[in-house]
C-alpha positions as CSV (number, residue, x, y, z in Angstrom):
1,X,-4.5,148.1,205.1
2,X,-1.7,149.0,202.6
3,X,-3.8,152.2,201.6
4,X,-3.9,153.3,205.5
5,X,-0.3,152.9,205.8
6,X,0.3,154.7,202.7
7,X,-2.0,157.8,204.0
8,X,-0.3,157.5,207.3
9,X,3.2,157.7,205.7
10,X,2.1,160.8,203.7
11,X,0.4,162.4,207.0
12,X,3.6,161.8,208.7
13,X,6.1,163.2,206.3
14,X,4.0,166.3,205.5
15,X,3.5,167.0,209.0
16,X,7.2,166.7,209.9
17,X,8.5,168.8,206.8
18,X,5.8,171.5,207.7
19,X,5.7,171.9,211.3
20,X,8.6,170.2,213.2
21,X,11.8,172.4,214.1
22,X,14.0,169.2,212.9
23,X,13.2,170.1,209.1
24,X,14.1,173.8,209.6
25,X,17.7,173.4,207.7
26,X,16.0,171.4,204.8
27,X,13.4,174.0,204.3
28,X,15.6,177.1,204.4
29,X,17.8,175.2,201.9
30,X,14.9,174.5,199.6
31,X,13.9,178.3,200.1
32,X,16.8,179.1,198.2
33,X,16.0,176.9,195.1
34,X,13.9,179.1,192.9
35,X,11.6,176.6,190.8
36,X,11.1,174.2,193.8
37,X,10.6,176.9,196.7
38,X,6.9,177.5,195.9
39,X,5.7,174.1,195.4
40,X,7.5,172.5,198.5
41,X,7.2,175.4,201.0
42,X,3.3,175.8,201.1
43,X,1.7,173.1,203.1
44,X,-1.1,172.1,200.8
45,X,1.3,171.9,197.8
46,X,4.1,169.9,199.6
47,X,1.2,167.4,200.9
48,X,0.5,166.8,197.2
49,X,4.2,166.6,196.0
50,X,5.1,164.4,199.3
51,X,2.0,161.9,198.4
52,X,3.0,161.5,194.7
53,X,6.7,160.8,195.8
54,X,5.6,158.3,198.5
55,X,3.2,156.6,195.8
56,X,6.3,156.2,193.4
57,X,7.9,153.9,196.3
58,X,5.1,152.4,198.0
59,X,1.9,151.8,195.5
60,X,-0.8,150.1,197.2
61,X,-2.8,150.1,193.9
62,X,-0.7,147.3,192.3
63,X,-3.8,146.5,189.7
64,X,-4.2,150.0,188.2
65,X,-1.7,151.5,185.5
66,X,1.2,153.1,187.1
67,X,0.8,156.8,186.3
68,X,-2.8,156.7,187.0
69,X,-2.5,155.1,190.2
70,X,0.3,157.5,191.3
71,X,-1.7,160.7,190.6
72,X,-4.9,159.0,192.3
73,X,-2.7,158.6,195.5
74,X,-1.2,161.8,195.5
75,X,-4.6,163.4,195.6
76,X,-5.8,160.9,198.3
77,X,-3.0,161.8,200.2
78,X,-3.6,165.8,199.7
79,X,-7.1,165.4,200.4
80,X,-6.6,163.2,203.7
81,X,-4.0,165.8,204.7
82,X,-6.4,168.6,204.3
83,X,-9.0,166.8,206.0
84,X,-6.9,166.2,209.2
85,X,-6.1,169.9,209.1
86,X,-9.7,171.1,208.9
87,X,-10.9,168.7,211.7
88,X,-8.0,170.1,213.8
89,X,-6.4,166.6,214.3
90,X,-3.0,168.0,213.1
91,X,-1.7,171.1,214.3
92,X,-1.3,173.6,211.4
93,X,0.6,177.0,211.8
């Protein structure tokens, strides 16, 4: 159940970052920073990085080494996000 909650958190944060008007000021601010701009303005890239960030604070794989579980969870969040976009369960611009 923790993994489902983790994936829903990743989906919600990525959708809120990429597709809502409330995050426009934050995206405009990030667009001015050279090295952070490309990884966080692309929907696919931001889903990976936000999944990694969430896995640092909320890690449902407690029995695995910390770094390995964070990377695995980041890729899981990325693939679930892309699956939801491909199935058109999440609107994508």
